[in-house]
ROMIDREN-534987 format. One record per atom (N, C-alpha, C): residue in one letter; x, y, z. Coordinates in steps of 0.001 Angstrom, whole numbers, padded with zeros to 6 digits, always signed. Layout:
AXYZ/...
END
This chain:
M+054990+005137+117603/M+055948+005917+116772/M+056902+004758+115557/N+056551+005190+114186/N+057386+004486+113346/N+058587+005466+112909/N+059928+004897+113038/N+060614+005536+112573/N+061245+004914+111150/W+060857+003951+111078/W+060948+003438+109725/W+061084+003871+108428/H+061721+003973+107265/H+061319+004860+106529/H+061198+003539+104970/T+060762+004040+104063/T+060651+002568+102539/T+060542+003544+101846/E+061469+002926+100612/E+062163+004014+099752/E+060555+003053+098376/Y+060297+003815+097758/Y+058441+003332+097131/Y+059053+004004+095244/R+058994+003000+094283/R+059349+003482+092766/R+057747+003767+092527/V+057185+004771+092188/V+056373+005560+091766/V+055716+005615+090579/K+054705+004687+089643/K+054905+004585+088531/K+053634+005486+088105/Y+053538+006716+087083/Y+053016+007500+086619/Y+053079+007750+085079/H+051705+008712+085272/H+051400+009057+083988/H+050712+010714+083836/I+051857+011291+082983/I+050862+012612+082413/I+050377+012399+081493/T+048782+013114+081257/T+048475+012886+079894/T+048292+014749+079420/F+048817+014900+077884/F+048847+016942+078099/F+047648+016841+076510/V+047312+017271+076883/V+046267+018078+075790/V+046939+019523+075547/H+047197+019735+073551/H+047597+020904+073293/H+046335+021537+072701/D+046740+022920+072406/D+045953+023539+071822/D+045190+023529+070050/D+045900+022421+069846/D+045666+021983+068758/D+044428+020827+068282/G+044523+020505+069397/G+043402+019286+070394/G+044509+017593+070103/R+046098+017340+069488/R+046576+016276+070225/R+046606+016194+071579/T+046629+014892+071656/T+046600+014513+073489/T+047798+013435+073215/Q+048550+013535+074292/Q+050169+012997+074322/Q+049912+012408+075662/V+050636+011246+076352/V+050865+010624+077240/V+052551+010404+077442/V+052677+010408+078821/V+054286+010458+079139/V+053863+009585+080354/T+055176+008584+079981/T+054914+007540+081408/T+056458+007456+082099/D+056401+007576+083539/D+057448+007730+083880/D+057782+006979+085436/N+058783+007266+086084/N+058782+006902+087425/N+059926+007583+088009/L+059491+007432+089236/L+060627+008267+090726/L+060327+007290+091584/I+061554+006962+092488/I+061871+006587+093956/I+061797+007828+094697/I+060571+007253+095602/I+060218+008796+096744/I+060498+007767+098053/E+061554+008573+098699/E+061316+007747+100608/E+060842+008627+101189/S+059585+007561+101643/S+058541+007901+102630/S+057867+007039+103539/R+057366+007416+104669/R+057166+006398+105797/R+055927+005387+105258/S+054800+005775+103930/S+053846+005503+103716/S+053660+005531+102297/P+052990+004631+101782/P+052435+004966+100164/P+051812+006528+100535/E+050601+006900+101150/E+049999+007839+100857/E+050845+009338+101057/E+052222+008987+102090/E+053291+010471+101811/E+053631+010520+100808/A+054435+009071+100104/A+055004+009109+098805/A+054138+009989+097848/E+053072+009982+097892/E+051510+010233+096666/E+051554+011796+097070/K+051654+012098+098193/K+051386+013506+098744/K+052942+013952+098313/I+053891+013423+098311/I+055114+014303+098155/I+055399+014377+096605/I+054971+013117+095807/I+054752+013440+094300/I+054094+014579+093684/L+052875+014573+094266/L+051657+015332+094143/L+052367+016557+094065/D+053102+016800+095283/D+053286+019033+095606/D+054760+018809+094933/K+055226+018296+094239/K+056399+017671+093430/K+056101+018492+091947/Y+055033+018100+091790/Y+054356+017862+090210/Y+053696+019301+090391/E+053011+020033+091543/E+051956+021087+091475/E+053212+022657+091617/N+054298+021853+092126/N+054536+023460+092879/N+056402+023313+092475/G+056558+022190+091735/G+058509+022524+091788/G+058655+023123+090055/D+060003+023595+090437/D+060392+024167+089406/D+060923+023725+088117/D+061081+022250+088185/D+061720+021165+087319/D+060638+020370+086749/P+060311+019747+085837/P+059224+018746+085335/P+059723+017808+085676/L+058466+016683+085791/L+058659+015731+086231/L+059440+014664+085402/I+059049+015194+083467/I+059133+014308+083028/I+060222+014815+081827/D+061091+014752+081095/D+061722+014270+080148/D+060626+014699+078836/F+060564+015891+077609/F+059402+015840+076736/F+060311+015107+075882/P+059138+014301+075094/P+059578+013617+073613/P+060112+014084+072857/D+060818+013747+071657/D+061026+014346+070238/D+060175+014651+069500/G+059885+015695+068866/G+058948+016110+068116/G+057748+017089+068892/W+058179+017248+070134/W+056868+018245+071299/W+057203+019694+070546/F+055923+019869+070275/F+055356+021456+069896/F+054064+021410+070075/G+054205+023369+070088/G+052246+023983+070356/G+052368+024021+071588/H+051215+024669+072107/H+051313+025167+073471/H+050230+024386+074237/I+050365+023775+075289/I+049878+022733+076196/I+048198+023787+076687/N+047219+023053+076334/N+046272+023740+076669/N+045883+023734+078316/R+046163+021593+078523/R+045854+021304+079925/R+046451+020047+080408/E+046704+019942+081482/E+047815+018071+081822/E+047410+018154+082903/E+046846+016208+082722/E+046807+015493+084101/E+047282+014777+084701/M+048178+014787+085585/M+048972+013755+086315/M+047963+012623+086718/E+048479+011166+086846/E+047731+010331+087657/E+049085+009219+087950/I+048823+008707+088974/I+049634+008019+089847/I+048928+006318+089281/E+050128+005450+088904/E+049634+004569+088577/E+049885+003014+089579/E+051190+003440+090444/E+051101+001909+091273/E+052144+002696+092478/F+052473+001914+093736/F+053530+001945+093803/F+053876+000503+094045/V+055477+000575+094361/V+056147-000814+094243/V+057207-000420+095043/K+057078-001408+096703/K+058471-001368+097709/K+059137-001405+097079/V+059968-001007+097364/V+062412-000995+096953/V+062674-001632+097757/W+062586-001313+098617/W+063501-001148+100011/W+063023-000131+101422/E+063056-000957+102249/E+062542-000388+103493/E+063850-000433+104566/Y+063954+000422+105480/Y+065543+000825+106366/Y+065075+001431+107739/
END
């Protein structure tokens, strides 16, 4: 049994496609505490799909209705282990 926890910096981007055809990509990162990168991925995807708060700050000039959005995780970087 592994009781160690690791903090991972998860870098990701979300691609937004607006009704008028514009596409915007917003990049951000979060620190996630988990036992493995796979568990960190599950946590961030669950937060993205089911969370009340957005994972990104919308850029200035943001307008229009979003037709679809897609999240892609770019990398996991181990920050600290305890």
